[in-house]
KOLPAKE-285620 format. One record per residue: x, y, z of N, C-alpha, C in turn; residue in three letters. Coordinates in steps of 0.02 Angstrom, whole numbers, padded with zeros to 5 digits, always signed. Layout:
BEGIN
XYZXYZXYZALA/...
// end
This chain:
BEGIN
+06064+02184+04524+05998+02197+04551+05999+02255+04600MET/+06046+02253+04647+06051+02307+04697+06070+02373+04664SER/+06113+02370+04611+06133+02431+04576+06073+02464+04543THR/+06030+02424+04513+05971+02450+04479+05923+02482+04530ILE/+05913+02449+04586+05867+02476+04636+05893+02541+04666SER/+05959+02546+04673+05988+02608+04700+05979+02665+04650ILE/+05991+02652+04586+05986+02705+04536+05913+02728+04528SER/+05865+02681+04535+05795+02700+04531+05775+02741+04592LEU/+05803+02722+04649+05787+02758+04711+05814+02830+04707HIS/+05871+02839+04676+05900+02906+04672+05860+02952+04627GLU/+05823+02925+04580+05784+02966+04534+05719+02991+04565ARG/+05696+02958+04618+05634+02979+04650+05646+03044+04688VAL/+05609+03097+04671+05620+03160+04706+05600+03155+04780PRO/+05637+03190+04821+05623+03188+04893+05559+03227+04907GLU/+05512+03196+04943+05449+03229+04959+05457+03269+05023TRP/+05433+03331+05020+05436+03374+05079+05367+03399+05097ARG/+05356+03408+05161+05293+03437+05183+05288+03509+05158LEU/+05228+03531+05137+05221+03602+05118+05231+03646+05180PRO/+05249+03708+05169+05262+03753+05225+05198+03766+05264SER/+05206+03782+05328+05148+03797+05370+05111+03858+05344ARG/+05149+03907+05318+05118+03967+05291+05072+03951+05233GLY/+05095+03908+05189+05055+03889+05130+04992+03851+05152ARG/+04999+03804+05199+04942+03767+05225+04892+03815+05258ILE/+04919+03862+05297+04876+03911+05330+04837+03953+05279GLY/+04871+03973+05225+04837+04013+05174+04783+03972+05139MET/+04797+03908+05124+04746+03865+05095+04685+03860+05140TYR/+04696+03853+05205+04641+03849+05253+04602+03914+05255CYS/+04638+03970+05255+04605+04036+05255+04562+04045+05193LEU/+04590+04028+05135+04554+04035+05072+04492+03989+05071ILE/+04499+03929+05098+04442+03884+05102+04386+03913+05146GLY/+04405+03939+05203+04355+03968+05249+04322+04030+05218ALA/+04363+04073+05188+04336+04134+05157+04292+04117+05097GLU/+04309+04065+05061+04267+04044+05004+04198+04023+05029SER/+04196+03989+05086+04131+03969+05114+04089+04030+05132ALA/+04121+04080+05162+04086+04141+05181+04059+04177+05119ILE/+04101+04184+05068+04079+04217+05007+04022+04178+04974PHE/+04025+04113+04977+03972+04072+04947+03905+04088+04980THR/+03904+04094+05045+03843+04111+05081+03815+04179+05058ILE/+03859+04228+05051+03838+04295+05030+03814+04296+04958PHE/+03846+04258+04915+03826+04254+04845+03757+04220+04839VAL/+03748+04165+04875+03684+04130+04874+03628+04175+04900VAL/+03642+04212+04954+03592+04259+04981+03574+04312+04929ALA/+03624+04339+04895+03611+04390+04844+03567+04361+04789TYR/+03585+04302+04764+03547+04271+04710+03475+04254+04733LEU/+03469+04232+04795+03403+04213+04821+03356+04273+04825PHE/+03383+04331+04844+03340+04390+04854+03334+04435+04793TYR/+03364+04418+04736+03357+04458+04676+03283+04461+04656ILE/+03259+04521+04645+03190+04530+04623+03137+04524+04677GLY/+03157+04514+04739+03108+04505+04793+03096+04569+04833LYS/+03129+04623+04814+03117+04687+04848+03050+04715+04826SER/+03009+04734+04875+02942+04760+04859+02945+04833+04838VAL/+02999+04868+04855+03007+04938+04836+03074+04947+04800SER/+03079+05001+04761+03140+05014+04723+03193+05048+04766GLY/+03250+05061+04736+03267+05046+04667+03288+04972+04658PRO/+03284+04950+04596+03304+04882+04578+03374+04885+04546GLN/+03410+04827+04544+03479+04827+04515+03483+04859+04446PRO/+03436+04842+04401+03440+04868+04332+03432+04943+04329LYS/+03402+04973+04382+03390+05045+04382+03452+05085+04402ASP/+03496+05055+04442+03550+05096+04471+03621+05069+04460VAL/+03628+05006+04442+03695+04977+04437+03724+04986+04367LEU/+03788+05003+04366+03827+05008+04304+03891+04969+04314HIS/+03906+04923+04270+03964+04879+04279+04029+04919+04280ALA/+04069+04912+04332+04133+04948+04338+04188+04913+04298PRO/+04184+04918+04232+04230+04881+04189+04303+04903+04201ILE/+04315+04969+04199+04383+04994+04206+04414+04972+04273PHE/+04376+04981+04327+04403+04964+04393+04413+04888+04400TYR/+04370+04850+04368+04379+04777+04369+04442+04756+04332SER/+04456+04789+04275+04517+04775+04238+04578+04791+04281ILE/+04574+04846+04318+04629+04865+04363+04643+04810+04414CYS/+04590+04785+04445+04599+04734+04497+04625+04669+04467LEU/+04596+04648+04412+04618+04585+04382+04690+04590+04355LEU/+04709+04648+04331+04778+04659+04308+04828+04654+04365SER/+04805+04670+04425+04851+04668+04483+04873+04597+04500SER/+04836+04546+04476+04859+04477+04485+04923+04465+04445SER/+04926+04495+04386+04987+04489+04345+05045+04527+04377LEU/+05032+04587+04400+05086+04628+04427+05115+04597+04490THR/+05072+04568+04533+05100+04538+04594+05139+04474+04576ILE/+05117+04439+04524+05155+04380+04502+05224+04401+04478HIS/+05227+04453+04437+05292+04478+04412+05336+04503+04469PHE/+05305+04533+04519+05343+04558+04577+05378+04501+04613ALA/+05340+04449+04628+05368+04391+04664+05422+04357+04622VAL/+05410+04350+04557+05461+04319+04512+05526+04359+04514ARG/+05520+04426+04514+05580+04468+04517+05618+04458+04583ASN/+05581+04451+04638+05614+04441+04702+05648+04373+04705LEU/+05617+04322+04676+05647+04256+04674+05714+04259+04637ILE/+05717+04299+04584+05780+04306+04546+05829+04354+04580ARG/+05809+04384+04635+05854+04429+04671+05852+04501+04647GLY/+05805+04517+04602+05799+04585+04575+05750+04624+04619ASN/+05775+04655+04672+05731+04691+04719+05703+04755+04689THR/+05740+04786+04644+05715+04848+04612+05655+04831+04567THR/+05663+04778+04526+05607+04756+04484+05547+04735+04526GLY/+05561+04701+04582+05508+04682+04628+05469+04743+04651PHE/+05506+04795+04673+05474+04855+04700+05429+04888+04649ALA/+05451+04892+04587+05410+04924+04534+05344+04887+04526ARG/+05348+04821+04519+05286+04782+04509+05242+04782+04571TRP/+05274+04781+04630+05236+04780+04693+05198+04845+04702TRP/+05231+04901+04690+05198+04966+04697+05142+04973+04646VAL/+05153+04948+04586+05100+04949+04534+05040+04908+04557LEU/+05053+04851+04590+04998+04810+04617+04957+04850+04667THR/+04993+04885+04712+04958+04926+04762+04917+04981+04728ILE/+04944+05013+04678+04908+05066+04644+04846+05040+04609LEU/+04852+04982+04577+04794+04952+04543+04740+04932+04593LEU/+04760+04903+04649+04712+04884+04701+04679+04945+04731GLY/+04718+04998+04742+04690+05060+04770+04642+05093+04721ALA/+04658+05089+04657+04613+05116+04606+04546+05080+04606THR/+04549+05014+04612+04487+04975+04616+04446+04995+04677PHE/+04479+05003+04735+04445+05022+04796+04414+05091+04789LEU/+04450+05136+04757+04423+05203+04743+04360+05198+04701PHE/+04361+05154+04651+04302+05144+04608+04242+05118+04648GLY/+04255+05073+04695+04201+05048+04737+04172+05103+04780THR/+04215+05144+04810+04192+05200+04851+04152+05250+04810ALA/+04175+05262+04749+04140+05309+04704+04071+05283+04686ARG/+04067+05218+04672+04002+05187+04656+03955+05192+04715GLU/+03981+05178+04775+03939+05181+04834+03914+05252+04846TRP/+03958+05301+04837+03937+05371+04847+03880+05388+04799ALA/+03886+05366+04736+03833+05378+04687+03768+05344+04708HIS/+03773+05281+04729+03713+05244+04748+03679+05274+04810LEU/+03718+05296+04857+03690+05323+04920+03662+05392+04910ILE/+03702+05437+04881+03682+05508+04878+03640+05524+04816PHE/+03652+05492+04760+03614+05508+04699+03552+05463+04690ASP/+03560+05399+04708+03505+05351+04696+03465+05335+04759GLU/+03491+05355+04817+03455+05342+04880+03455+05269+04902GLY/+03503+05230+04877+03507+05160+04896+03555+05151+04954LEU/+03529+05131+05011+03570+05116+05069+03561+05043+05089THR/+03596+05023+05140+03591+04954+05162+03522+04938+05189VAL/+03484+04989+05211+03418+04978+05239+03361+04997+05192SER/+03377+05014+05130+03324+05034+05083+03278+04976+05065THR/+03307+04920+05045+03269+04861+05026+03315+04800+05028ASN/+03288+04742+05009+03328+04681+05010+03387+04685+04962LEU/+03377+04717+04905+03432+04726+04857+03488+04765+04889PHE/+03472+04821+04922+03523+04862+04954+03560+04824+05008GLY/+03524+04785+05047+03555+04747+05101+03604+04695+05074THR/+03582+04656+05024+03625+04603+04998+03681+04631+04955THR/+03667+04685+04918+03719+04716+04876+03777+04742+04919TYR/+03761+04783+04968+03814+04812+05010+03850+04759+05051TYR/+03814+04706+05071+03846+04652+05109+03897+04615+05066SER/+03877+04597+05005+03921+04558+04961+03980+04600+04935LEU/+03964+04657+04906+04018+04700+04879+04061+04728+04936VAL/+04030+04743+04993+04067+04768+05051+04114+04716+05079GLY/+04092+04653+05080+04136+04599+05103+04198+04594+05058LEU/+04187+04600+04993+04244+04597+04948+04289+04658+04957HIS/+04260+04717+04964+04300+04778+04973+04341+04773+05038ALA/+04312+04742+05089+04349+04732+05151+04411+04689+05139PHE/+04403+04636+05100+04460+04592+05086+04513+04627+05043HIS/+04491+04669+04998+04540+04708+04959+04578+04755+05005VAL/+04543+04787+05052+04575+04832+05099+04627+04796+05141THR/+04609+04738+05166+04657+04698+05206+04718+04680+05164VAL/+04706+04660+05101+04761+04644+05056+04806+04704+05043GLY/+04776+04763+05033+04816+04823+05021+04858+04841+05082LEU/+04830+04832+05141+04868+04845+05203+04929+04799+05207LEU/+04919+04735+05191+04974+04687+05192+05026+04705+05139ALA/+05004+04723+05079+05051+04743+05027+05089+04806+05047LEU/+05054+04852+05080+05086+04913+05103+05140+04900+05155GLY/+05128+04854+05200+05178+04836+05251+05240+04808+05217VAL/+05230+04765+05167+05287+04737+05130+05326+04792+05096VAL/+05290+04840+05067+05324+04897+05033+05366+04936+05083ALA/+05341+04944+05144+05380+04980+05196+05444+04942+05212LEU/+05440+04876+05215+05500+04835+05226+05551+04845+05170PHE/+05525+04851+05108+05570+04862+05052+05604+04930+05058TRP/+05564+04982+05074+05593+05050+05082+05644+05052+05138PHE/+05634+05010+05189+05682+05007+05245+05741+04961+05229ALA/+05743+04935+05168+05796+04890+05144+05801+04827+05187ARG/+05745+04802+05209+05742+04741+05249+05714+04682+05210GLN/+05702+04691+05145+05673+04639+05105+05727+04606+05062LEU/+05731+04540+05066+05782+04504+05029+05753+04444+04992ARG/+05795+04413+04954+05773+04357+04911+05743+04300+04951ARG/+05769+04288+05011+05743+04232+05051+05672+04244+05077GLU/+05646+04304+05068+05577+04318+05088+05526+04303+05033HIS/+05551+04280+04976+05508+04270+04917+05452+04221+04930ALA/+05466+04167+04967+05414+04117+04979+05356+04146+05020GLU/+05372+04188+05069+05320+04219+05109+05277+04266+05066ARG/+05309+04301+05022+05271+04346+04979+05231+04308+04927LEU/+05256+04250+04908+05217+04207+04863+05153+04184+04897GLU/+05157+04169+04961+05098+04150+05000+05050+04209+05005ILE/+05076+04269+05017+05034+04328+05019+05000+04340+04951LEU/+05037+04326+04897+05008+04336+04830+04950+04287+04818SER/+04951+04229+04851+04895+04182+04845+04831+04214+04870MET/+04835+04252+04924+04777+04288+04950+04752+04339+04899TYR/+04799+04376+04869+04780+04427+04821+04748+04396+04759TRP/+04774+04339+04736+04742+04304+04680+04672+04281+04699HIS/+04663+04259+04760+04597+04238+04784+04548+04296+04782PHE/+04570+04355+04804+04527+04414+04803+04506+04431+04731VAL/+04552+04422+04685+04537+04436+04614+04487+04385+04586ASP/+04497+04322+04602+04451+04270+04577+04381+04281+04606VAL/+04378+04299+04670+04313+04312+04701+04278+04370+04665VAL/+04317+04421+04645+04285+04477+04610+04254+04455+04544TRP/+04283+04407+04510+04253+04382+04448+04184+04354+04463ILE/+04179+04316+04518+04114+04287+04538+04065+04342+04558VAL/+04089+04389+04600+04045+04443+04623+04022+04486+04564VAL/+04067+04503+04520+04050+04543+04461+03997+04508+04419PHE/+04007+04444+04408+03959+04405+04368+03890+04403+04400THR/+03889+04392+04465+03826+04386+04501+03790+04454+04505VAL/+03827+04507+04521+03795+04572+04534+03780+04610+04469VAL/+03829+04610+04422+03822+04654+04364+03800+04618+04300TYR/+03799+04552+04301+03778+04515+04241+03713+04476+04255VAL/+03716+04431+04303+03658+04389+04318+03603+04429+04352VAL/+03622+04472+04399+03573+04506+04440+03541+04567+04410GLY/+03561+04588+04352+03533+04650+04322+03476+04633+04275VAL/
// end
């Protein structure tokens, strides 16, 4: 009887508390999700309520290419972290830099769209309700992409300084959770702004 109970006990995996970094990132993502929800609801609420133009259908064009770049960066950051877990720092660097380039391309696309809307279409944050909610929602997302790119850039500097090792993989996995969150949020923002709202 005691032999059986000991062997069953040995098969039960040891439970460990999740890391503080991971818990912190979950809390951050939860809080940021609530903020984005407020901005999305505001955008949806004010669609079509602007008394003057321009309206979304008149000026918005879905940024398909730039969206593909951002969503692809979720794969590249995943491959980067996997390479670091295996101890392949060179493979990590290639995927990590590609992630930065894809994110920067997306941000460039956002800036280009804003320049077109402001200078060619005359849509600013104070033009009408559409302008206010559009720039608030898309701008909030662009801010999060910028923060993510800064964090990815700092990690890249550590790699160039040869200070990045396999034992840092868990921290970078936590950072990648933020980047995946930014990508998932863009799917929601894209759907609301360029599909539902047009």
